[in-house]
C-alpha positions as a Python dict, from the first residue, in 0.01 Angstrom:
ca = {
    (1, 'M'): (0, 0, 0),
    (2, 'K'): (181, -320, -120),
    (3, 'K'): (444, -295, -390),
    (4, 'I'): (498, -501, -708),
    (5, 'W'): (825, -532, -887),
    (6, 'I'): (862, -715, -1214),
    (7, 'K'): (1176, -922, -1257),
    (8, 'V'): (1300, -878, -1609),
    (9, 'I'): (1597, -1123, -1616),
    (10, 'P'): (1688, -1186, -1899),
    (11, 'W'): (1620, -851, -2059),
    (12, 'N'): (1305, -816, -2238),
    (13, 'K'): (1199, -461, -2366),
    (14, 'S'): (833, -571, -2416),
    (15, 'V'): (804, -671, -2052),
    (16, 'I'): (967, -354, -1939),
    (17, 'T'): (701, -156, -2135),
    (18, 'V'): (407, -338, -2002),
    (19, 'A'): (540, -300, -1649),
    (20, 'L'): (569, 72, -1693),
    (21, 'E'): (221, 112, -1854),
    (22, 'S'): (47, -121, -1601),
    (23, 'G'): (165, 67, -1301),
    (24, 'A'): (446, -160, -1151),
    (25, 'D'): (641, 9, -881),
    (26, 'A'): (983, -114, -1007),
    (27, 'V'): (1169, -353, -1228),
    (28, 'V'): (1441, -599, -1134),
    (29, 'V'): (1707, -615, -1403),
    (30, 'E'): (2053, -721, -1470),
    (31, 'K'): (2369, -489, -1414),
    (32, 'G'): (2405, -240, -1690),
    (33, 'K'): (2033, -241, -1783),
    (34, 'P'): (1904, 55, -1562),
    (35, 'A'): (2008, 309, -1829),
    (36, 'E'): (1819, 108, -2091),
    (37, 'V'): (1505, 125, -1860),
    (38, 'R'): (1540, 507, -1834),
    (39, 'K'): (1523, 528, -2224),
    (40, 'L'): (1170, 383, -2206),
    (41, 'G'): (1032, 596, -1911),
    (42, 'R'): (1064, 687, -1556),
    (43, 'L'): (1048, 367, -1361),
    (44, 'T'): (1240, 271, -1046),
    (45, 'T'): (1513, -4, -1110),
    (46, 'V'): (1638, -272, -866),
    (47, 'A'): (1980, -377, -975),
    (48, 'P'): (2344, -391, -861),
    (49, 'D'): (2376, -34, -1020),
    (50, 'G'): (1997, 59, -1001),
    (51, 'D'): (1803, 311, -807),
    (52, 'I'): (1761, 31, -537),
    (53, 'K'): (2089, -157, -508),
    (54, 'L'): (2046, -533, -534),
    (55, 'G'): (2288, -702, -288),
    (56, 'E'): (2302, -385, -66),
    (57, 'D'): (1950, -248, -20),
    (58, 'V'): (1775, -561, -128),
    (59, 'V'): (1878, -917, -90),
    (60, 'E'): (1728, -1247, -238),
    (61, 'I'): (1726, -1567, -31),
    (62, 'E'): (1573, -1901, -124),
    (63, 'I'): (1404, -2081, 165),
    (64, 'K'): (1504, -2447, 166),
    (65, 'S'): (1554, -2501, 539),
    (66, 'K'): (1499, -2357, 881),
    (67, 'A'): (1838, -2213, 872),
    (68, 'D'): (1743, -2013, 570),
    (69, 'E'): (1435, -1872, 748),
    (70, 'E'): (1659, -1768, 1033),
    (71, 'E'): (1908, -1595, 784),
    (72, 'A'): (1601, -1417, 610),
    (73, 'L'): (1496, -1292, 964),
    (74, 'R'): (1845, -1169, 1044),
    (75, 'L'): (1878, -980, 709),
    (76, 'S'): (1527, -834, 731),
    (77, 'K'): (1645, -613, 1015),
    (78, 'T'): (1860, -388, 796),
    (79, 'K'): (1750, -480, 431),
    (80, 'T'): (1450, -562, 216),
    (81, 'V'): (1440, -939, 179),
    (82, 'V'): (1296, -1096, -140),
    (83, 'V'): (1203, -1462, -24),
    (84, 'K'): (1201, -1736, -289),
    (85, 'C'): (1053, -2083, -224),
    (86, 'R'): (1139, -2363, -471),
    (87, 'D'): (808, -2530, -450),
    (88, 'W'): (624, -2224, -307),
    (89, 'K'): (533, -2350, 43),
    (90, 'I'): (303, -2120, 261),
    (91, 'I'): (451, -2234, 597),
    (92, 'P'): (791, -2065, 565),
    (93, 'L'): (622, -1738, 460),
    (94, 'E'): (379, -1757, 753),
    (95, 'N'): (668, -1811, 993),
    (96, 'L'): (851, -1505, 855),
    (97, 'I'): (549, -1271, 836),
    (98, 'A'): (471, -1348, 1188),
    (99, 'Q'): (812, -1231, 1313),
    (100, 'T'): (922, -945, 1079),
    (101, 'K'): (817, -682, 827),
    (102, 'G'): (921, -555, 495),
    (103, 'L'): (942, -900, 322),
    (104, 'F'): (882, -939, -60),
    (105, 'A'): (802, -1284, -217),
    (106, 'E'): (905, -1389, -563),
    (107, 'V'): (609, -1544, -746),
    (108, 'R'): (534, -1692, -1101),
    (109, 'D'): (175, -1590, -1136),
    (110, 'A'): (-135, -1405, -1014),
    (111, 'A'): (-247, -1692, -817),
    (112, 'E'): (78, -1722, -605),
    (113, 'A'): (63, -1344, -578),
    (114, 'Q'): (-282, -1351, -416),
    (115, 'T'): (-174, -1614, -172),
    (116, 'A'): (132, -1409, -67),
    (117, 'V'): (-53, -1090, -13),
    (118, 'Q'): (-321, -1263, 208),
    (119, 'I'): (-110, -1492, 428),
    (120, 'L'): (-205, -1434, 794),
    (121, 'E'): (-451, -1167, 683),
    (122, 'R'): (-140, -921, 645),
    (123, 'G'): (77, -1071, 377),
    (124, 'V'): (405, -964, 247),
    (125, 'E'): (498, -609, 194),
    (126, 'G'): (576, -671, -170),
    (127, 'I'): (562, -908, -474),
    (128, 'V'): (827, -981, -727),
    (129, 'L'): (676, -1128, -1035),
    (130, 'H'): (917, -1338, -1261),
    (131, 'S'): (725, -1389, -1586),
    (132, 'D'): (745, -1282, -1937),
    (133, 'D'): (374, -1353, -2012),
    (134, 'I'): (221, -1012, -2085),
    (135, 'N'): (-132, -1099, -1974),
    (136, 'E'): (-3, -1258, -1650),
    (137, 'I'): (198, -935, -1574),
    (138, 'K'): (-110, -720, -1629),
    (139, 'R'): (-342, -944, -1427),
    (140, 'T'): (-95, -970, -1137),
    (141, 'I'): (-22, -601, -1115),
    (142, 'K'): (-403, -524, -1111),
    (143, 'L'): (-458, -790, -849),
    (144, 'V'): (-184, -658, -613),
    (145, 'K'): (-296, -309, -645),
    (146, 'Q'): (-660, -403, -555),
    (147, 'E'): (-595, -654, -289),
    (148, 'S'): (-321, -475, -109),
    (149, 'T'): (-565, -238, 76),
    (150, 'R'): (-906, -381, 110),
    (151, 'L'): (-1103, -192, 378),
    (152, 'Q'): (-1375, -324, 609),
    (153, 'L'): (-1665, -79, 548),
    (154, 'C'): (-1971, -97, 777),
    (155, 'A'): (-2326, 52, 760),
    (156, 'A'): (-2404, 359, 954),
    (157, 'R'): (-2747, 485, 1046),
    (158, 'V'): (-2817, 856, 982),
    (159, 'T'): (-2936, 1024, 1304),
    (160, 'R'): (-2953, 1394, 1183),
    (161, 'V'): (-2942, 1603, 876),
    (162, 'K'): (-2908, 1980, 932),
    (163, 'Q'): (-2899, 2265, 690),
    (164, 'L'): (-2606, 2505, 740),
    (165, 'G'): (-2495, 2829, 593),
    (166, 'M'): (-2228, 2897, 335),
    (167, 'G'): (-1895, 2736, 355),
    (168, 'D'): (-1583, 2647, 150),
    (169, 'R'): (-1607, 2298, -3),
    (170, 'V'): (-1356, 2097, -202),
    (171, 'C'): (-1412, 1920, -539),
    (172, 'V'): (-1149, 1659, -611),
    (173, 'D'): (-1102, 1584, -981),
    (174, 'T'): (-882, 1277, -1028),
    (175, 'C'): (-700, 1122, -1327),
    (176, 'A'): (-933, 818, -1333),
    (177, 'S'): (-1310, 744, -1394),
    (178, 'M'): (-1507, 593, -1100),
    (179, 'G'): (-1812, 369, -1138),
    (180, 'M'): (-2119, 275, -958),
    (181, 'G'): (-2057, 250, -576),
    (182, 'E'): (-1712, 422, -593),
    (183, 'G'): (-1579, 745, -436),
    (184, 'M'): (-1357, 870, -152),
    (185, 'L'): (-1367, 820, 219),
    (186, 'V'): (-1426, 1163, 387),
    (187, 'G'): (-1503, 1273, 740),
    (188, 'N'): (-1503, 1549, 992),
    (189, 'S'): (-1285, 1308, 1204),
    (190, 'S'): (-1005, 1074, 1093),
    (191, 'A'): (-1164, 813, 1309),
    (192, 'A'): (-1491, 787, 1116),
    (193, 'M'): (-1563, 861, 756),
    (194, 'F'): (-1843, 836, 494),
    (195, 'L'): (-1798, 694, 143),
    (196, 'V'): (-1882, 987, -75),
    (197, 'H'): (-1986, 886, -423),
    (198, 'A'): (-1824, 1021, -748),
    (199, 'E'): (-2029, 1238, -970),
    (200, 'S'): (-2087, 941, -1206),
    (201, 'I'): (-2460, 942, -1207),
    (202, 'E'): (-2685, 1069, -1483),
    (203, 'N'): (-2902, 1367, -1372),
    (204, 'P'): (-3103, 1644, -1524),
    (205, 'Y'): (-2882, 1918, -1390),
    (206, 'V'): (-2532, 1866, -1515),
    (207, 'A'): (-2349, 1598, -1711),
    (208, 'P'): (-2182, 1320, -1530),
    (209, 'R'): (-1816, 1371, -1418),
    (210, 'P'): (-1709, 1019, -1301),
    (211, 'F'): (-1356, 1157, -1230),
    (212, 'R'): (-1494, 1395, -976),
    (213, 'V'): (-1573, 1364, -604),
    (214, 'N'): (-1744, 1659, -443),
    (215, 'A'): (-1587, 1580, -119),
    (216, 'G'): (-1682, 1817, 157),
    (217, 'G'): (-1562, 2106, 363),
    (218, 'V'): (-1207, 2219, 351),
    (219, 'H'): (-1155, 2109, 706),
    (220, 'A'): (-1258, 1746, 648),
    (221, 'Y'): (-1011, 1445, 639),
    (222, 'T'): (-983, 1196, 338),
    (223, 'L'): (-809, 867, 362),
    (224, 'L'): (-495, 827, 134),
    (225, 'P'): (-299, 527, 25),
    (226, 'E'): (-74, 350, 294),
    (227, 'G'): (-338, 454, 572),
    (228, 'K'): (-248, 824, 578),
    (229, 'T'): (-495, 1118, 571),
    (230, 'K'): (-489, 1469, 458),
    (231, 'Y'): (-724, 1766, 500),
    (232, 'L'): (-916, 1834, 170),
    (233, 'S'): (-784, 2182, 170),
    (234, 'E'): (-419, 2038, 128),
    (235, 'L'): (-496, 1824, -179),
    (236, 'K'): (-320, 1956, -500),
    (237, 'T'): (-233, 1852, -849),
    (238, 'G'): (-26, 1539, -851),
    (239, 'D'): (-110, 1415, -506),
    (240, 'D'): (-206, 1062, -430),
    (241, 'V'): (-576, 985, -312),
    (242, 'L'): (-752, 660, -243),
    (243, 'T'): (-1054, 570, -444),
    (244, 'V'): (-1273, 314, -262),
    (245, 'R'): (-1557, 84, -377),
    (246, 'Y'): (-1864, -15, -173),
    (247, 'D'): (-1712, -365, -113),
    (248, 'G'): (-1395, -224, 18),
    (249, 'A'): (-1163, -261, -270),
    (250, 'T'): (-935, 32, -315),
    (251, 'Q'): (-734, 172, -589),
    (252, 'P'): (-471, 467, -569),
    (253, 'G'): (-555, 771, -780),
    (254, 'I'): (-397, 1092, -878),
    (255, 'V'): (-533, 1449, -816),
    (256, 'G'): (-572, 1629, -1138),
    (257, 'R'): (-720, 1949, -981),
    (258, 'A'): (-889, 2045, -652),
    (259, 'K'): (-1135, 2322, -650),
    (260, 'I'): (-1242, 2521, -343),
    (261, 'E'): (-1567, 2725, -381),
    (262, 'K'): (-1827, 2876, -156),
    (263, 'R'): (-2143, 2672, -154),
    (264, 'P'): (-2442, 2610, 79),
    (265, 'M'): (-2352, 2337, 324),
    (266, 'L'): (-2527, 2042, 508),
    (267, 'L'): (-2432, 1859, 819),
    (268, 'I'): (-2471, 1473, 816),
    (269, 'E'): (-2458, 1287, 1134),
    (270, 'A'): (-2475, 906, 1184),
    (271, 'E'): (-2390, 625, 1415),
    (272, 'A'): (-2200, 299, 1333),
    (273, 'K'): (-2110, 32, 1597),
    (274, 'G'): (-2206, 296, 1871),
    (275, 'K'): (-1959, 543, 1713),
    (276, 'P'): (-2065, 890, 1602),
    (277, 'I'): (-1981, 1000, 1244),
    (278, 'S'): (-2022, 1332, 1091),
    (279, 'L'): (-1938, 1527, 770),
    (280, 'I'): (-2027, 1858, 621),
    (281, 'L'): (-2113, 1833, 240),
    (282, 'Q'): (-2233, 2081, -7),
    (283, 'N'): (-2625, 2101, -5),
    (284, 'A'): (-2711, 1979, -351),
    (285, 'E'): (-2891, 1697, -512),
    (286, 'T'): (-2593, 1568, -712),
    (287, 'I'): (-2390, 1505, -391),
    (288, 'R'): (-2437, 1145, -289),
    (289, 'L'): (-2325, 894, -23),
    (290, 'V'): (-2337, 521, -73),
    (291, 'K'): (-2584, 269, 57),
    (292, 'P'): (-2464, -75, 183),
    (293, 'D'): (-2575, -246, -142),
    (294, 'G'): (-2347, -1, -340),
    (295, 'K'): (-2633, 219, -475),
    (296, 'P'): (-2578, 604, -434),
    (297, 'I'): (-2815, 806, -229),
    (298, 'S'): (-2840, 1184, -258),
    (299, 'V'): (-2786, 1391, 52),
    (300, 'V'): (-3125, 1565, -2),
    (301, 'E'): (-3290, 1229, 30),
    (302, 'L'): (-3120, 1140, 366),
    (303, 'E'): (-3320, 1121, 685),
    (304, 'P'): (-3293, 975, 1020),
    (305, 'G'): (-3276, 595, 975),
    (306, 'S'): (-3124, 598, 636),
    (307, 'E'): (-2822, 361, 593),
    (308, 'V'): (-2503, 464, 423),
    (309, 'L'): (-2151, 311, 432),
    (310, 'S'): (-1882, 429, 668),
    (311, 'Y'): (-1527, 347, 757),
    (312, 'L'): (-1408, 342, 1135),
    (313, 'E'): (-1061, 329, 1273),
    (314, 'D'): (-900, 437, 1603),
    (315, 'A'): (-848, 811, 1634),
    (316, 'G'): (-511, 968, 1657),
    (317, 'R'): (-310, 1134, 1377),
    (318, 'H'): (-6, 1353, 1368),
    (319, 'F'): (48, 1514, 1033),
    (320, 'G'): (-173, 1265, 870),
    (321, 'V'): (5, 950, 1020),
    (322, 'K'): (-172, 723, 1258),
    (323, 'V'): (-43, 734, 1624),
    (324, 'E'): (-126, 572, 1948),
    (325, 'E'): (-261, 846, 2170),
    (326, 'T'): (-581, 954, 2332),
    (327, 'I'): (-772, 1222, 2126),
    (328, 'T'): (-1132, 1337, 2140),
    (329, 'E'): (-1287, 1510, 1830),
    (330, 'K'): (-1623, 1664, 1854),
}
């Protein structure tokens, strides 16, 4: 997940407040100001005397020549480097991104931020926004958070739906409301997951709960921010989760509560790009997957040939972190 810092030099209390309320990861301030930031709320500070030490942990460098590029590369081996371009040329950033990781780019608005996070389809690791425009700050933070992890979802064709017995399933209640076509990625395997829709749909049985994803069996994986996974059984209050929209846009979320209860279960099997996908979900009309057009479809309506959205990646996880090794999951 890409980071966004707001540069508040000179000091501006209103900008600090907006950065805090909008979800910025940190603020860059002058020496002596971290204590003032702490009076307003818990927010990471980047300063000579901050939580992240400017000049030690983080260095700023303006790219004006090839020599500056080489210096940025050298420094990036041991520090976080914030790159500044006077006329904001893309080529220097392309050169740097192709050769190193951990770069931040200082930008003036959301348009520059969008370019920086998309360069070479990988982008910089973080953005430092230097602006005192409240609306621009809100716009840029929202853009970076949404664009930092856009997933490539694909259509999967259902091959089998099988009624099972009773099992332990997990309901994940988040601190956010999800809309049409939104939910969480969940699968029996970390290599292949379905997009399970939030309970945001009106129905005659229970009131909508747009903050909830009835996610599946306790054994299933769910995709988290920064590409990690967790078993559903491991989720607890305060954990980070990843909410996903049908077009691949993502947003980090917070677990408010995770409930494990015994319910009748259903096995869903499908195939996407020649790869098998499966998930065990609660057998209930209110449990839905997502069709390629973003519309929800109840699991009781699924049949061989139905198309739903899935996410595929190479198998191989060690404590939730992707690793390069050969693993077969059945």
